C-alpha positions as CSV (number, residue, x, y, z in Angstrom):
1,M,73.0,150.7,56.6
2,N,71.5,151.0,60.1
3,K,69.9,147.6,59.8
4,F,73.2,146.0,58.9
5,I,74.9,147.5,62.0
6,I,72.1,146.4,64.3
7,T,72.2,142.9,62.9
8,A,76.0,142.8,63.3
9,V,75.8,144.0,66.9
10,T,73.0,141.5,67.8
11,A,74.9,138.6,66.2
12,S,78.1,139.6,68.1
13,V,76.3,139.8,71.5
14,L,74.5,136.5,71.0
15,S,77.7,134.7,70.0
16,A,79.6,136.2,72.9
17,A,76.8,135.0,75.3
18,G,77.0,131.5,73.9
19,L,80.7,131.4,74.3
20,T,80.5,132.7,77.8
21,L,78.0,130.0,78.9
22,T,80.2,127.4,77.3
23,A,83.2,128.7,79.1
24,T,81.3,128.7,82.4
25,A,80.4,125.0,81.9
26,V,84.0,124.1,81.2
27,A,85.3,126.1,84.2
28,V,83.2,124.3,86.8
29,P,85.5,122.2,88.9
30,T,84.8,118.5,88.8
31,G,84.9,115.9,91.6
32,P,85.0,116.6,95.3
33,S,87.0,119.6,96.3
34,T,87.1,122.1,99.1
35,V,85.4,125.4,99.0
36,D,88.7,127.2,98.8
37,Q,89.9,125.1,95.9
38,T,86.7,125.7,93.9
39,V,86.8,129.4,94.5
40,N,90.5,129.8,93.7
41,Q,90.1,127.7,90.5
42,L,87.3,129.9,89.3
43,K,89.1,133.1,90.2
44,S,92.2,131.9,88.3
45,G,89.9,131.4,85.4
46,G,89.1,135.1,85.4
47,Y,85.7,134.9,87.2
48,T,84.4,137.2,89.9
49,V,83.1,134.7,92.4
50,I,80.0,135.3,94.6
51,V,79.5,132.8,97.4
52,N,76.0,132.0,98.7
53,K,76.0,130.0,102.0
54,V,73.1,128.2,103.5
55,G,73.6,127.1,107.1
56,A,75.5,128.3,110.2
57,A,78.8,126.4,109.9
58,I,82.0,128.1,108.9
59,A,83.0,127.8,105.2
60,D,85.6,125.2,105.9
61,Q,82.9,122.8,107.0
62,C,80.7,123.4,104.0
63,T,80.5,121.6,100.7
64,V,79.9,123.1,97.2
65,A,76.3,122.4,96.3
66,A,76.3,124.2,92.9
67,V,78.2,126.5,90.6
68,R,76.0,128.7,88.5
69,P,76.8,131.2,85.8
70,G,76.3,134.9,86.5
71,Q,76.3,138.0,84.4
72,T,78.9,138.5,81.7
73,Y,80.0,142.0,80.8
74,S,81.2,142.8,77.4
75,R,81.5,145.7,75.0
76,T,81.2,145.7,71.2
77,D,82.9,148.4,69.2
78,S,85.1,149.0,66.1
79,G,87.9,150.6,68.1
80,T,90.0,147.4,68.3
81,P,93.4,148.0,66.7
82,G,93.5,146.4,63.3
83,A,89.7,146.0,63.2
84,H,89.1,148.5,60.4
85,D,85.3,148.9,60.2
86,D,84.6,145.4,61.7
87,L,82.8,145.2,65.0
88,H,84.5,143.2,67.8
89,T,83.1,142.0,71.1
90,T,85.4,142.0,74.1
91,V,84.5,140.4,77.4
92,T,85.3,142.8,80.2
93,G,84.1,140.8,83.2
94,K,82.3,137.5,84.1
95,T,80.6,136.4,87.3
96,V,79.9,133.0,88.7
97,F,77.9,132.0,91.8
98,V,79.1,129.3,94.2
99,D,76.4,127.8,96.4
100,L,77.5,126.2,99.7
101,A,75.6,123.8,101.9
102,C,76.7,123.8,105.5
């Protein structure tokens, strides 16, 4: 019984990680945009945005050099309403890094 639970939890976590990386790739803004537009678009997608800036210019004069996935926080439990004894993984937070070149 314990092996079944460990296998189920491992499968849930791995599938959630795969979905999270896919969601990050989809959420990355395409084409030229300002730093504010990029950050706001990612925040509206539910991400916590961490900005890394290289250079001395103000953010308005920077360009987005990269958008990288960060940590995803989730929990797996059977306490979801209607779940019965099934395990469900719920994403509780996700982070993305925005690198700026100034």
